[in-house]
N, C-alpha and C positions, 0 to 999 in steps of 0.2 A: 504494500500500500504506500503510495507516495505521501510525502509530508503534507502537501496541500490537501490532498484527499482525506488524509487522516484527521486534519484539523476540522474539515467540513463535517466529517462523521461525528467528531466529538461535540461540535456545536449543536448539531441536529439532535443528538441523543441525550445531551446533558439534562434537559428538563425532565425526561422520563426516567433517567438513570439514577437520580439523586435518592429516590426512595429505596432503591434496591441495588445500590452500587456494590454491596458486598456479595452480590447475587450468585445464583447457581450457574453451573455450566450450561451453555446453550446446547439444545438438543441437536444432534447431527453434526456438531462441530468436528472438523478433521484434525484440529490442533488442540491446544489447551489454553485456558485463560491464565493470566498472572495468578498463580496458585492462591486460592483462598486459604488453604492450610487448615490444620486442626485448630479449634478454639484454644486461645492461650490460657494456660493455667497460672501464669504469673500475674501479680497485681498490676492493674492498668497504670496507676500513677497519674499525676496531673502534669508534671513537668513545668518548667518555669514559663513556657509559652501558653499553657492551657487557659489560664485566666486572663492573661494580658493581651492575647491576640485572637482574632477570629480564626478558626481553623479553615484550612482549604477545603472546599467542597469536593467530594469525590466525583470523578467523572465515570463513564462506563468502564468496566474492567476490559482490559485489552485482550484480544484473542491472538495468541502466539502460535507459530508453527510448532509442530511436534519435533522434539529433538531426535536425532538419529539414534538407533539402538546401539548399545555397546560403548557408550561414553564412559570414561572412568569416573570413579567417585570424586576425584580431584582433577580438575581441568587446568592445565598450564598453558595450552596453546591449541589452535585449530589446525586445519590442514595446511601443510607447507606447499601444496600445489596450487593454491588459489592466489588471489591478488588483494586480499583483505587483511586488516589487522583490527584489533579491538583496543581502543583507548579506554581504560577503566579508571574512575576517579573515586577516591575515598571521600565521601560526602560529609564535610564538616567545615565550619568557618564562616566568614562573612558572606552574606547572601548577595551583596552587590558584586563582589568579585566572582562569585560562582555564576551569577547571571551573565556577567561580561564574558566569562569563559564559554558558557553555553552559546551565547550569541556569536562568538568568534567561530566556534565549530559549525554552527548553522550557516554562517556566511560562506564557509568553504564547502558546504554540502556534506559535512561529516556528522556522524551520529556516534554517541558515546554511551558507556554504561556507568551509572553512578551507584556506588554502594554506600547507602546513607547510614549514618550513625543516628540512633533513636533520639538522643538528647538534642541533636541538631534539628531533627524534625519537630520536636517540641518547641524549639526556639524559633524555627523558620518554617511553619507548616505549609505555607504556600509554595515553597520550593519543590515539594513533591509533585504537584500538578505541573509546575513550570518545566520540570525535567521531562515528564511524559508528553506534555503538549508541544515540546520542541522536537518530538520524534525520537527521543532518547529512551534508555532503559533504566529502570530503578530497581535496586536490590538492597540487601540487608548486610550491614557491617557492625552488628551488635548494638546494644542499647547505649553503653557508656564508653566504648572503646578501651576496655580494660584487657588484661592479658587472659583472654578467654581459654586458651589452651592449658593454662596452669590452674584453673579453677576446679573446685569440686563439681560433680555432675549437675547438682541442683542449681547452683549459681550460674554455671555456664548455660544451662537450658533457659534460665530466666533471661540472660543477656540476649539470647537469640529470639525468644518468643515475645519479649517486650518490644523489641524493635519491629518484629513482624506485626504486632498489634497496631503500632503506629502506622505502618504502611497500609494495613488493611483499612484502618479508619480514614486515612487521607486519600486513598486511591481505589479502594474496593478489592485489593488483593495484596498478597505478601511479597510479590515479585518472584522472579524465577531463581535469582542467584543469591547465595550467601558466601561472604568472605570473612574468615576469622580476623578479629582485631589483634594487632601486634604479633602477627605470625604470617609467614608466607604460605605455609601448609598447615592444615588442621591435624590434630592428633586423631587417633582412631575413635576416642571418646567423643570428640567434637563432630566428627563425621557422622557418628551414630545419632547424636542429639540433633544435629541439623536435619537429618533425614526424618527423624521423629517430628520435627517442627514443620515439615513440608518442603524441605530443600534436599532433593536427592543428589545434587551435585555441589561440591565446593568449588568456587571460582578462585583459582590461584593465578599465577602469571609467570611468564618467562623473561620479562624485561622489567627491571626495577629502575625507575628514573632517578631515584634518590632525591626527588625534589623537596621532600619534607626536611632535608638538611639545609635548605635555602642556599644552594651554591651559586645562584644567579641564573638568569635566563639562558645564557650561552652554554653553561655547563649542563643544564637540563636538556637543551636541544641536542648537544653533542652526545650525551649519554644515551638518549632514546634512539637517535638515528644511527649511532654506532652499533647498537645491539639488535634493532628491530629486523625481523624477517617476515616473509609471508606467513600468515597464521598467528603471529605473535599476539599475546595479551600483555599490555603495558600497564604498569601500576603508576598512577599519578594521584595528585591530591588537590582538592579545593583548599582555599584558605592560604595560598602562597602566591605572592605577587610574581615571583619568578616563573611560576608555571603558566600564569595568564600571559605573561610577556613572551614566553617561549612557544606557546601553542601555534601561532601563525607560521613560524619557521618550521616547526615539526610537521604541520599539515602540508606545507609547501614541499618539504623534503620527501614526505611520503608520496605526494603527487608526482614528483620528478622520477621516482622509482616505479611508477605505475601501481602504487598501493592506495587503497581506499580505507578510511576509518569508518567502521560499521559497528553496530551493537554486537554484543557477545552472542546473542541468539542468532543474528544473521551470519556471523562468522562461522558458527557451528552447523548451520543448516544450509549453507550454500552448496 
């Protein structure tokens, strides 16, 4: 579905979707929706944005293509034979710079995957719909960005399900992807807990931009373009000025190599 067509569908469906945005799967659908997931057993919590800001109204749940069979439990990259890469962003930080980054991607015709932190969604609830309305993909990066892989099972499960609860409330679904916080790969325990929460696949990555160390825009550009290959999943972050400044050069560098930035789902279903 093209970006413009998708926005038209969203506008047309918004009025009827609000009452049932957490809705059930459509009959006869060949793919799957952004997973509604099992009800969260963790406490909902209010978050610092719950009373101070009006929450974003959920739009219609997205219908996503089915993933191919045989994907591993932890995904580091897609097919090396294609011409696509996935730029994935850890969703936290200033909403203004996040919006600027999304707009820069959209100007270049790129689509990204945002793994949102739950307390960021509490603080900036409208960013959830902003990500999806831009044609991008939204997933789960735990509730508080703690070291989820070193937690006891009950606490780790709460970190996953509380963020899923925010996503469900704001968008009608929990998103397709989960990425553990403060870890490149999940432990066996976190893989099991994520699957229990409705995420059968952990989204890892094969290119680490190291942008969270704030090395400057040129260093971020050089690190990404020096390591990226067809099928790569690149780890980047909202909330860092160097990342926003580096993105146009990264996208231009990808274009010069004949590579396109797409959502993770598109990368894996092409």
